[in-house]
HTML snippet that shows the backbone in 3Dmol.js (N, CA, C, O; Angstrom):
<script src="https://3Dmol.org/build/3Dmol-min.js"></script>
<div id="view" style="width:600px;height:400px;position:relative"></div>
<script>
const pdb = `
ATOM      1  N   UNK A   1    -164.425  92.839  55.056  1.00  0.00           N
ATOM      2  CA  UNK A   1    -164.542  93.739  53.805  1.00  0.00           C
ATOM      3  C   UNK A   1    -164.926  93.111  52.585  1.00  0.00           C
ATOM      4  O   UNK A   1    -164.690  91.967  52.197  1.00  0.00           O
ATOM      5  N   UNK A   2    -165.744  94.320  51.876  1.00  0.00           N
ATOM      6  CA  UNK A   2    -166.224  94.011  50.693  1.00  0.00           C
ATOM      7  C   UNK A   2    -165.190  93.473  49.822  1.00  0.00           C
ATOM      8  O   UNK A   2    -164.004  93.673  50.087  1.00  0.00           O
ATOM      9  N   UNK A   3    -165.579  92.756  48.729  1.00  0.00           N
ATOM     10  CA  UNK A   3    -164.717  92.123  47.521  1.00  0.00           C
ATOM     11  C   UNK A   3    -164.656  93.194  46.588  1.00  0.00           C
ATOM     12  O   UNK A   3    -165.555  94.019  46.421  1.00  0.00           O
ATOM     13  N   UNK A   4    -163.366  93.151  45.872  1.00  0.00           N
ATOM     14  CA  UNK A   4    -163.288  93.929  44.845  1.00  0.00           C
ATOM     15  C   UNK A   4    -164.354  93.736  43.607  1.00  0.00           C
ATOM     16  O   UNK A   4    -164.865  94.537  42.824  1.00  0.00           O
ATOM     17  N   UNK A   5    -164.440  92.583  43.750  1.00  0.00           N
ATOM     18  CA  UNK A   5    -165.339  91.980  42.216  1.00  0.00           C
ATOM     19  C   UNK A   5    -166.609  92.516  42.618  1.00  0.00           C
ATOM     20  O   UNK A   5    -167.249  92.921  41.648  1.00  0.00           O
ATOM     21  N   UNK A   6    -167.272  92.674  43.885  1.00  0.00           N
ATOM     22  CA  UNK A   6    -168.539  93.151  44.217  1.00  0.00           C
ATOM     23  C   UNK A   6    -168.447  94.971  43.690  1.00  0.00           C
ATOM     24  O   UNK A   6    -169.262  95.506  42.939  1.00  0.00           O
ATOM     25  N   UNK A   7    -167.331  95.598  44.278  1.00  0.00           N
ATOM     26  CA  UNK A   7    -167.028  96.967  43.952  1.00  0.00           C
ATOM     27  C   UNK A   7    -167.168  97.103  42.227  1.00  0.00           C
ATOM     28  O   UNK A   7    -167.917  97.902  41.666  1.00  0.00           O
ATOM     29  N   UNK A   8    -166.322  96.189  41.586  1.00  0.00           N
ATOM     30  CA  UNK A   8    -166.325  96.368  40.188  1.00  0.00           C
ATOM     31  C   UNK A   8    -167.827  96.115  39.549  1.00  0.00           C
ATOM     32  O   UNK A   8    -168.242  96.601  38.497  1.00  0.00           O
ATOM     33  N   UNK A   9    -168.490  95.293  40.384  1.00  0.00           N
ATOM     34  CA  UNK A   9    -169.965  94.957  39.406  1.00  0.00           C
ATOM     35  C   UNK A   9    -170.593  96.256  39.765  1.00  0.00           C
ATOM     36  O   UNK A   9    -171.267  96.748  38.860  1.00  0.00           O
ATOM     37  N   UNK A  10    -170.520  97.007  41.015  1.00  0.00           N
ATOM     38  CA  UNK A  10    -171.520  98.037  41.347  1.00  0.00           C
ATOM     39  C   UNK A  10    -171.007  99.116  40.163  1.00  0.00           C
ATOM     40  O   UNK A  10    -171.817  99.696  39.439  1.00  0.00           O
ATOM     41  N   UNK A  11    -169.769  99.279  40.079  1.00  0.00           N
ATOM     42  CA  UNK A  11    -169.336 100.491  39.133  1.00  0.00           C
ATOM     43  C   UNK A  11    -169.693 100.099  37.971  1.00  0.00           C
ATOM     44  O   UNK A  11    -170.183 101.041  37.349  1.00  0.00           O
ATOM     45  N   UNK A  12    -169.673  98.978  37.285  1.00  0.00           N
ATOM     46  CA  UNK A  12    -170.256  98.532  36.032  1.00  0.00           C
ATOM     47  C   UNK A  12    -171.448  98.833  35.886  1.00  0.00           C
ATOM     48  O   UNK A  12    -171.842  99.365  34.849  1.00  0.00           O
ATOM     49  N   UNK A  13    -172.426  98.484  37.132  1.00  0.00           N
ATOM     50  CA  UNK A  13    -174.024  98.629  36.764  1.00  0.00           C
ATOM     51  C   UNK A  13    -174.297  99.989  36.757  1.00  0.00           C
ATOM     52  O   UNK A  13    -175.324 100.437  36.246  1.00  0.00           O
ATOM     53  N   UNK A  14    -173.147 100.923  37.477  1.00  0.00           N
ATOM     54  CA  UNK A  14    -173.924 102.504  37.767  1.00  0.00           C
ATOM     55  C   UNK A  14    -173.363 103.139  36.326  1.00  0.00           C
ATOM     56  O   UNK A  14    -174.011 104.090  35.889  1.00  0.00           O
ATOM     57  N   UNK A  15    -172.254 102.706  35.585  1.00  0.00           N
ATOM     58  CA  UNK A  15    -171.766 103.206  34.435  1.00  0.00           C
ATOM     59  C   UNK A  15    -172.568 102.972  33.357  1.00  0.00           C
ATOM     60  O   UNK A  15    -172.775 103.836  32.506  1.00  0.00           O
ATOM     61  N   UNK A  16    -173.145 101.625  33.312  1.00  0.00           N
ATOM     62  CA  UNK A  16    -174.098 101.324  32.242  1.00  0.00           C
ATOM     63  C   UNK A  16    -175.366 102.130  32.263  1.00  0.00           C
ATOM     64  O   UNK A  16    -175.927 102.518  31.238  1.00  0.00           O
ATOM     65  N   UNK A  17    -175.916 102.431  33.849  1.00  0.00           N
ATOM     66  CA  UNK A  17    -177.015 103.340  33.830  1.00  0.00           C
ATOM     67  C   UNK A  17    -177.103 104.550  33.358  1.00  0.00           C
ATOM     68  O   UNK A  17    -178.053 104.943  32.681  1.00  0.00           O
ATOM     69  N   UNK A  18    -175.866 105.408  33.763  1.00  0.00           N
ATOM     70  CA  UNK A  18    -175.345 106.565  33.279  1.00  0.00           C
ATOM     71  C   UNK A  18    -175.283 106.784  32.010  1.00  0.00           C
ATOM     72  O   UNK A  18    -175.766 107.825  31.565  1.00  0.00           O
ATOM     73  N   UNK A  19    -174.757 105.974  31.277  1.00  0.00           N
ATOM     74  CA  UNK A  19    -174.539 105.805  29.698  1.00  0.00           C
ATOM     75  C   UNK A  19    -175.785 105.675  29.055  1.00  0.00           C
ATOM     76  O   UNK A  19    -175.983 106.164  27.943  1.00  0.00           O
ATOM     77  N   UNK A  20    -176.648 105.039  29.689  1.00  0.00           N
ATOM     78  CA  UNK A  20    -178.089 104.695  29.236  1.00  0.00           C
ATOM     79  C   UNK A  20    -178.967 105.969  29.268  1.00  0.00           C
ATOM     80  O   UNK A  20    -179.719 106.146  28.310  1.00  0.00           O
ATOM     81  N   UNK A  21    -178.949 106.806  30.197  1.00  0.00           N
ATOM     82  CA  UNK A  21    -179.271 108.324  30.187  1.00  0.00           C
ATOM     83  C   UNK A  21    -178.331 109.568  29.373  1.00  0.00           C
ATOM     84  O   UNK A  21    -178.668 110.746  29.245  1.00  0.00           O
ATOM     85  N   UNK A  22    -177.329 109.057  28.981  1.00  0.00           N
ATOM     86  CA  UNK A  22    -176.419 109.991  28.159  1.00  0.00           C
ATOM     87  C   UNK A  22    -175.550 110.966  29.262  1.00  0.00           C
ATOM     88  O   UNK A  22    -175.168 112.091  28.942  1.00  0.00           O
ATOM     89  N   UNK A  23    -175.315 110.417  30.500  1.00  0.00           N
ATOM     90  CA  UNK A  23    -174.731 111.346  31.384  1.00  0.00           C
ATOM     91  C   UNK A  23    -172.978 111.181  31.081  1.00  0.00           C
ATOM     92  O   UNK A  23    -172.269 110.630  31.922  1.00  0.00           O
ATOM     93  N   UNK A  24    -172.562 111.578  30.139  1.00  0.00           N
ATOM     94  CA  UNK A  24    -171.028 111.479  29.645  1.00  0.00           C
ATOM     95  C   UNK A  24    -169.972 112.523  29.884  1.00  0.00           C
ATOM     96  O   UNK A  24    -168.754 112.581  29.716  1.00  0.00           O
ATOM     97  N   UNK A  25    -170.957 113.368  30.366  1.00  0.00           N
ATOM     98  CA  UNK A  25    -169.901 114.771  30.538  1.00  0.00           C
ATOM     99  C   UNK A  25    -170.628 115.444  31.774  1.00  0.00           C
ATOM    100  O   UNK A  25    -171.742 115.199  32.237  1.00  0.00           O
ATOM    101  N   UNK A  26    -169.431 116.598  32.274  1.00  0.00           N
ATOM    102  CA  UNK A  26    -169.876 117.341  33.241  1.00  0.00           C
ATOM    103  C   UNK A  26    -171.243 117.919  32.806  1.00  0.00           C
ATOM    104  O   UNK A  26    -172.150 117.746  33.621  1.00  0.00           O
ATOM    105  N   UNK A  27    -171.500 118.468  31.850  1.00  0.00           N
ATOM    106  CA  UNK A  27    -172.576 119.447  31.062  1.00  0.00           C
ATOM    107  C   UNK A  27    -173.878 118.090  31.230  1.00  0.00           C
ATOM    108  O   UNK A  27    -174.940 118.581  31.613  1.00  0.00           O
ATOM    109  N   UNK A  28    -173.930 117.051  31.084  1.00  0.00           N
ATOM    110  CA  UNK A  28    -174.847 116.074  31.023  1.00  0.00           C
ATOM    111  C   UNK A  28    -175.132 115.445  32.137  1.00  0.00           C
ATOM    112  O   UNK A  28    -176.135 114.733  32.191  1.00  0.00           O
ATOM    113  N   UNK A  29    -174.236 115.615  33.291  1.00  0.00           N
ATOM    114  CA  UNK A  29    -174.293 114.756  34.360  1.00  0.00           C
ATOM    115  C   UNK A  29    -175.640 114.759  34.798  1.00  0.00           C
ATOM    116  O   UNK A  29    -176.389 115.689  34.501  1.00  0.00           O
ATOM    117  N   UNK A  30    -176.123 113.495  35.691  1.00  0.00           N
ATOM    118  CA  UNK A  30    -177.186 113.104  36.103  1.00  0.00           C
ATOM    119  C   UNK A  30    -177.326 113.033  37.784  1.00  0.00           C
ATOM    120  O   UNK A  30    -176.343 112.737  38.464  1.00  0.00           O
ATOM    121  N   UNK A  31    -178.528 113.308  38.340  1.00  0.00           N
ATOM    122  CA  UNK A  31    -178.465 112.696  39.716  1.00  0.00           C
ATOM    123  C   UNK A  31    -178.852 111.327  39.905  1.00  0.00           C
ATOM    124  O   UNK A  31    -179.517 110.917  38.954  1.00  0.00           O
ATOM    125  N   UNK A  32    -178.622 110.310  40.996  1.00  0.00           N
ATOM    126  CA  UNK A  32    -178.531 109.134  41.266  1.00  0.00           C
ATOM    127  C   UNK A  32    -180.416 108.851  40.999  1.00  0.00           C
ATOM    128  O   UNK A  32    -180.751 107.734  40.603  1.00  0.00           O
ATOM    129  N   UNK A  33    -181.045 109.468  41.142  1.00  0.00           N
ATOM    130  CA  UNK A  33    -182.498 109.500  41.023  1.00  0.00           C
ATOM    131  C   UNK A  33    -182.766 109.344  39.547  1.00  0.00           C
ATOM    132  O   UNK A  33    -183.512 108.429  39.198  1.00  0.00           O
ATOM    133  N   UNK A  34    -182.122 110.310  38.457  1.00  0.00           N
ATOM    134  CA  UNK A  34    -182.299 110.210  37.060  1.00  0.00           C
ATOM    135  C   UNK A  34    -181.655 108.936  36.699  1.00  0.00           C
ATOM    136  O   UNK A  34    -182.242 108.448  35.733  1.00  0.00           O
ATOM    137  N   UNK A  35    -180.843 108.337  37.035  1.00  0.00           N
ATOM    138  CA  UNK A  35    -180.102 107.351  36.638  1.00  0.00           C
ATOM    139  C   UNK A  35    -180.609 106.126  37.117  1.00  0.00           C
ATOM    140  O   UNK A  35    -180.096 105.060  36.778  1.00  0.00           O
ATOM    141  N   UNK A  36    -181.892 106.214  38.127  1.00  0.00           N
ATOM    142  CA  UNK A  36    -182.477 105.171  38.647  1.00  0.00           C
ATOM    143  C   UNK A  36    -181.519 103.983  39.247  1.00  0.00           C
ATOM    144  O   UNK A  36    -181.707 102.793  38.992  1.00  0.00           O
ATOM    145  N   UNK A  37    -180.504 104.460  40.052  1.00  0.00           N
ATOM    146  CA  UNK A  37    -179.765 103.536  40.917  1.00  0.00           C
ATOM    147  C   UNK A  37    -180.419 103.116  41.954  1.00  0.00           C
ATOM    148  O   UNK A  37    -181.178 103.808  42.633  1.00  0.00           O
ATOM    149  N   UNK A  38    -180.075 101.601  42.177  1.00  0.00           N
ATOM    150  CA  UNK A  38    -180.744 100.998  43.078  1.00  0.00           C
ATOM    151  C   UNK A  38    -179.927 101.480  44.600  1.00  0.00           C
ATOM    152  O   UNK A  38    -178.864 102.098  44.666  1.00  0.00           O
ATOM    153  N   UNK A  39    -180.733 101.018  45.706  1.00  0.00           N
ATOM    154  CA  UNK A  39    -180.129 101.598  46.883  1.00  0.00           C
ATOM    155  C   UNK A  39    -178.864 101.054  47.081  1.00  0.00           C
ATOM    156  O   UNK A  39    -178.077 101.946  47.399  1.00  0.00           O
ATOM    157  N   UNK A  40    -178.393 100.057  47.028  1.00  0.00           N
ATOM    158  CA  UNK A  40    -176.827  99.783  47.119  1.00  0.00           C
ATOM    159  C   UNK A  40    -175.860 100.511  46.429  1.00  0.00           C
ATOM    160  O   UNK A  40    -174.806 100.906  46.927  1.00  0.00           O
ATOM    161  N   UNK A  41    -176.351 100.748  44.872  1.00  0.00           N
ATOM    162  CA  UNK A  41    -175.551 101.295  44.186  1.00  0.00           C
ATOM    163  C   UNK A  41    -175.350 102.972  44.794  1.00  0.00           C
ATOM    164  O   UNK A  41    -174.337 103.667  44.877  1.00  0.00           O
ATOM    165  N   UNK A  42    -176.448 103.182  45.075  1.00  0.00           N
ATOM    166  CA  UNK A  42    -176.494 104.857  45.713  1.00  0.00           C
ATOM    167  C   UNK A  42    -175.440 104.759  47.113  1.00  0.00           C
ATOM    168  O   UNK A  42    -174.443 105.460  47.288  1.00  0.00           O
ATOM    169  N   UNK A  43    -175.881 103.854  47.897  1.00  0.00           N
ATOM    170  CA  UNK A  43    -174.667 103.427  49.307  1.00  0.00           C
ATOM    171  C   UNK A  43    -173.502 103.535  48.686  1.00  0.00           C
ATOM    172  O   UNK A  43    -172.740 104.320  49.251  1.00  0.00           O
ATOM    173  N   UNK A  44    -173.050 102.993  47.652  1.00  0.00           N
ATOM    174  CA  UNK A  44    -171.443 102.860  47.355  1.00  0.00           C
ATOM    175  C   UNK A  44    -171.140 104.146  46.288  1.00  0.00           C
ATOM    176  O   UNK A  44    -169.995 104.392  45.908  1.00  0.00           O
ATOM    177  N   UNK A  45    -172.138 104.810  45.925  1.00  0.00           N
ATOM    178  CA  UNK A  45    -171.769 105.877  44.760  1.00  0.00           C
ATOM    179  C   UNK A  45    -170.566 106.776  45.182  1.00  0.00           C
ATOM    180  O   UNK A  45    -169.637 106.862  44.379  1.00  0.00           O
ATOM    181  N   UNK A  46    -170.495 107.405  46.279  1.00  0.00           N
ATOM    182  CA  UNK A  46    -169.553 108.414  46.666  1.00  0.00           C
ATOM    183  C   UNK A  46    -168.174 107.363  46.576  1.00  0.00           C
ATOM    184  O   UNK A  46    -167.199 107.627  45.873  1.00  0.00           O
ATOM    185  N   UNK A  47    -168.270 106.371  47.257  1.00  0.00           N
ATOM    186  CA  UNK A  47    -166.951 105.675  47.348  1.00  0.00           C
ATOM    187  C   UNK A  47    -166.373 105.518  45.721  1.00  0.00           C
ATOM    188  O   UNK A  47    -165.283 105.907  45.302  1.00  0.00           O
ATOM    189  N   UNK A  48    -167.382 104.875  45.008  1.00  0.00           N
ATOM    190  CA  UNK A  48    -166.980 104.486  43.637  1.00  0.00           C
ATOM    191  C   UNK A  48    -166.604 105.865  43.178  1.00  0.00           C
ATOM    192  O   UNK A  48    -165.462 106.033  42.751  1.00  0.00           O
ATOM    193  N   UNK A  49    -167.349 106.750  43.219  1.00  0.00           N
ATOM    194  CA  UNK A  49    -166.978 108.084  42.287  1.00  0.00           C
ATOM    195  C   UNK A  49    -165.805 108.892  43.096  1.00  0.00           C
ATOM    196  O   UNK A  49    -165.402 109.908  42.529  1.00  0.00           O
ATOM    197  N   UNK A  50    -165.383 108.655  43.990  1.00  0.00           N
ATOM    198  CA  UNK A  50    -164.307 109.305  44.868  1.00  0.00           C
ATOM    199  C   UNK A  50    -162.687 109.311  44.411  1.00  0.00           C
ATOM    200  O   UNK A  50    -161.991 110.284  44.700  1.00  0.00           O
ATOM    201  N   UNK A  51    -162.253 108.412  43.838  1.00  0.00           N
ATOM    202  CA  UNK A  51    -160.827 108.180  43.312  1.00  0.00           C
ATOM    203  C   UNK A  51    -160.476 109.159  42.314  1.00  0.00           C
ATOM    204  O   UNK A  51    -161.380 109.779  41.753  1.00  0.00           O
ATOM    205  N   UNK A  52    -159.240 109.374  42.022  1.00  0.00           N
ATOM    206  CA  UNK A  52    -158.889 110.531  40.857  1.00  0.00           C
ATOM    207  C   UNK A  52    -158.835 109.770  39.746  1.00  0.00           C
ATOM    208  O   UNK A  52    -158.832 110.358  38.664  1.00  0.00           O
ATOM    209  N   UNK A  53    -158.784 108.348  39.776  1.00  0.00           N
ATOM    210  CA  UNK A  53    -159.010 107.565  38.351  1.00  0.00           C
ATOM    211  C   UNK A  53    -160.096 106.931  38.414  1.00  0.00           C
ATOM    212  O   UNK A  53    -159.956 105.858  37.827  1.00  0.00           O
ATOM    213  N   UNK A  54    -161.364 107.083  38.934  1.00  0.00           N
ATOM    214  CA  UNK A  54    -162.412 106.814  38.883  1.00  0.00           C
ATOM    215  C   UNK A  54    -163.135 106.471  37.576  1.00  0.00           C
ATOM    216  O   UNK A  54    -162.325 106.651  36.667  1.00  0.00           O
ATOM    217  N   UNK A  55    -163.991 106.167  37.225  1.00  0.00           N
ATOM    218  CA  UNK A  55    -164.384 105.658  35.824  1.00  0.00           C
ATOM    219  C   UNK A  55    -165.823 106.547  35.992  1.00  0.00           C
ATOM    220  O   UNK A  55    -166.371 107.030  35.000  1.00  0.00           O
ATOM    221  N   UNK A  56    -166.354 106.701  37.323  1.00  0.00           N
ATOM    222  CA  UNK A  56    -167.420 107.504  37.820  1.00  0.00           C
ATOM    223  C   UNK A  56    -167.293 108.639  38.319  1.00  0.00           C
ATOM    224  O   UNK A  56    -166.902 108.634  39.487  1.00  0.00           O
ATOM    225  N   UNK A  57    -167.493 109.679  37.829  1.00  0.00           N
ATOM    226  CA  UNK A  57    -167.282 110.858  38.198  1.00  0.00           C
ATOM    227  C   UNK A  57    -168.509 111.941  38.932  1.00  0.00           C
ATOM    228  O   UNK A  57    -169.590 112.112  38.368  1.00  0.00           O
ATOM    229  N   UNK A  58    -168.199 112.554  40.116  1.00  0.00           N
ATOM    230  CA  UNK A  58    -169.035 113.495  40.697  1.00  0.00           C
ATOM    231  C   UNK A  58    -168.794 114.971  40.473  1.00  0.00           C
ATOM    232  O   UNK A  58    -167.669 115.467  40.524  1.00  0.00           O
ATOM    233  N   UNK A  59    -170.053 115.745  40.188  1.00  0.00           N
ATOM    234  CA  UNK A  59    -169.798 117.007  39.960  1.00  0.00           C
ATOM    235  C   UNK A  59    -169.847 117.584  41.394  1.00  0.00           C
ATOM    236  O   UNK A  59    -170.176 116.942  42.392  1.00  0.00           O
ATOM    237  N   UNK A  60    -169.444 118.991  41.358  1.00  0.00           N
ATOM    238  CA  UNK A  60    -169.691 119.823  42.753  1.00  0.00           C
ATOM    239  C   UNK A  60    -171.048 119.766  43.340  1.00  0.00           C
ATOM    240  O   UNK A  60    -171.133 119.833  44.567  1.00  0.00           O
ATOM    241  N   UNK A  61    -172.196 119.642  42.579  1.00  0.00           N
ATOM    242  CA  UNK A  61    -173.638 119.767  42.656  1.00  0.00           C
ATOM    243  C   UNK A  61    -174.234 118.645  42.865  1.00  0.00           C
ATOM    244  O   UNK A  61    -175.461 118.596  42.944  1.00  0.00           O
ATOM    245  N   UNK A  62    -173.308 117.353  43.010  1.00  0.00           N
ATOM    246  CA  UNK A  62    -174.141 115.993  43.532  1.00  0.00           C
ATOM    247  C   UNK A  62    -174.681 115.546  42.342  1.00  0.00           C
ATOM    248  O   UNK A  62    -175.831 115.108  42.351  1.00  0.00           O
ATOM    249  N   UNK A  63    -173.917 115.592  41.120  1.00  0.00           N
ATOM    250  CA  UNK A  63    -174.511 114.790  39.861  1.00  0.00           C
ATOM    251  C   UNK A  63    -173.475 113.743  39.542  1.00  0.00           C
ATOM    252  O   UNK A  63    -172.417 113.658  40.164  1.00  0.00           O
ATOM    253  N   UNK A  64    -173.814 112.964  38.567  1.00  0.00           N
ATOM    254  CA  UNK A  64    -172.488 112.079  38.248  1.00  0.00           C
ATOM    255  C   UNK A  64    -172.482 111.781  36.962  1.00  0.00           C
ATOM    256  O   UNK A  64    -173.591 111.843  36.432  1.00  0.00           O
ATOM    257  N   UNK A  65    -171.443 111.424  36.170  1.00  0.00           N
ATOM    258  CA  UNK A  65    -171.174 110.977  35.127  1.00  0.00           C
ATOM    259  C   UNK A  65    -170.054 110.122  34.554  1.00  0.00           C
ATOM    260  O   UNK A  65    -168.983 110.184  35.156  1.00  0.00           O
ATOM    261  N   UNK A  66    -170.133 109.306  33.448  1.00  0.00           N
ATOM    262  CA  UNK A  66    -168.978 108.481  32.988  1.00  0.00           C
ATOM    263  C   UNK A  66    -168.617 108.880  31.572  1.00  0.00           C
ATOM    264  O   UNK A  66    -169.292 109.431  30.703  1.00  0.00           O
ATOM    265  N   UNK A  67    -167.261 108.413  31.581  1.00  0.00           N
ATOM    266  CA  UNK A  67    -166.822 108.910  30.306  1.00  0.00           C
ATOM    267  C   UNK A  67    -166.572 107.241  29.391  1.00  0.00           C
ATOM    268  O   UNK A  67    -166.185 107.229  28.223  1.00  0.00           O
TER     269      UNK A  67
END
`;
const viewer = $3Dmol.createViewer("view");
viewer.addModel(pdb, "pdb");
viewer.setStyle({}, {cartoon: {color: "spectrum"}});
viewer.zoomTo();
viewer.render();
</script>
């Protein structure tokens, strides 16, 4: 099982990249390619953005944002 520290690190990295490109709302949401996420970040993105209290959110059309 992957450690929670690794998940936290990936989530933090994804949030930073989304913030850098201004993906801070549903209207400004971006694709993983626009955020230039690494392969590892992309592999975990659905898991990280899947929870109700997740800090990274996924839109219905496959874009992501953070608040």
